[in-house]
C-alpha positions in Angstrom: 81.4 70.8 134.6 84.2 71.0 132.4 87.4 73.0 133.6 88.4 75.5 131.2 91.9 75.5 130.0 94.0 78.6 130.4 95.0 80.7 127.0 98.9 80.0 126.2 100.6 83.2 125.4 103.6 83.2 123.9 106.4 84.2 126.4 103.2 84.8 129.1 102.6 87.8 126.7 98.6 88.3 126.6 99.2 90.6 123.9 95.0 90.9 123.6 94.8 92.5 127.4 97.7 94.5 126.7 96.8 96.4 123.7 94.0 97.0 125.3 95.3 98.8 128.4 98.0 100.8 126.1 94.7 102.0 124.6 92.7 103.2 127.3 95.9 105.0 129.2 94.7 107.9 131.1 91.1 106.6 130.2 89.1 106.9 133.2 86.5 104.0 133.2 84.8 101.3 135.0 86.6 98.6 136.6 87.2 96.4 133.9 88.7 92.6 133.4 89.7 92.5 130.1 92.3 95.5 130.3 95.0 97.1 133.3 94.6 100.7 133.9 97.0 103.0 133.7 97.5 106.7 134.4 99.7 107.7 132.3 102.3 105.8 129.6 104.6 105.5 133.1 103.5 103.6 134.6 102.2 101.4 131.7 106.1 101.0 130.8 107.1 100.0 134.0 104.1 97.4 133.9 105.6 96.4 130.4 109.5 95.6 132.2 107.8 93.9 134.8 105.6 91.4 132.6 108.8 90.8 130.0 110.4 87.3 129.8 113.4 87.8 131.0 114.7 84.1 129.7 113.7 84.7 126.8 114.7 88.4 125.7 115.7 87.6 122.4 113.1 85.5 121.4 110.8 88.0 122.7 112.8 90.2 121.0 112.1 88.6 118.0 108.6 88.2 118.3 107.8 91.5 118.9 109.5 92.2 115.4 107.9 89.8 113.5 104.7 91.4 114.8 105.2 94.4 113.7 106.8 93.6 110.1 102.9 91.4 110.1 101.0 94.4 110.8 103.1 96.5 108.2 102.4 94.0 105.7 99.0 94.0 106.3 99.1 97.7 106.3 100.3 97.7 102.7 98.0 95.4 101.3 94.9 97.8 102.6 96.7 100.7 101.3 96.9 98.6 97.8 93.8 97.8 97.9 91.8 101.2 98.6 93.9 103.4 96.4 92.4 101.3 92.7 88.9 101.2 94.7 89.5 104.6 95.3 89.9 105.2 91.2 87.5 103.4 90.0 84.8 105.8 91.8 86.3 108.7 90.7 86.3 107.4 87.3 82.9 106.1 87.6 81.9 109.8 88.9 84.1 112.2 86.4 83.6 109.8 83.6 78.9 109.0 83.1 77.8 111.2 81.0 73.9 112.5 82.1 72.0 109.4 83.7 74.6 109.3 86.8 71.5 108.3 88.7 72.3 104.6 87.7 76.0 105.0 89.2 75.0 106.5 92.8 74.6 103.5 94.7 78.1 102.1 93.1 79.5 105.0 94.5 78.2 104.6 97.8 79.2 101.8 98.1 82.6 102.3 97.5 82.6 105.5 99.7 81.6 102.4 102.6 84.1 100.2 101.4 86.8 103.3 101.7 85.5 104.2 105.2 85.8 100.7 105.7 89.3 100.5 104.9 90.3 103.7 106.2 88.7 102.4 109.9 90.7 98.9 110.0 93.9 101.5 108.7 93.3 103.2 111.8 93.3 99.6 114.1 95.9 98.1 112.6 98.5 101.6 113.2 97.6 101.2 116.6 98.7 98.2 117.1 102.1 99.1 115.2 102.7 101.9 117.7 102.1 99.7 120.0 104.3 97.1 119.1 107.0 99.5 118.4 106.9 101.5 121.9 106.8 97.5 123.6 110.4 97.3 121.1 111.3 100.7 122.6 110.8 100.1 126.3 112.5 97.0 126.1 115.1 97.0 123.7 115.9 101.2 124.2 115.8 101.0 120.4 114.4 102.8 118.4 
């Protein structure tokens, strides 16, 4: 049987586990090994302060800032894709003559795509908030 290699995280910061823990602050659930449970934000804040790589704080700061920038760019790209889709949907809805039944599948598809992008938007925004909170906690900057 092969030994599983442990995954190496940048600066020892398991962002997936920490993000899950952040999202579940105050949420009572069954015991789960995928994330740590915290009763409130203050508990989570102490945890983040404890796991910070003190010997590499300057590099870790840039790592967090890079992630914030990357996710903000991704969010801007999603927004720039959704706005034209909405414009197409409205032009189809209001610009088509009497035979609107042929365009119903297209309209439903566009609504589904916009809904899907909304879910992505929310998920990405929560990741940005996570990194911004980590940054505020560790570097006392806004």
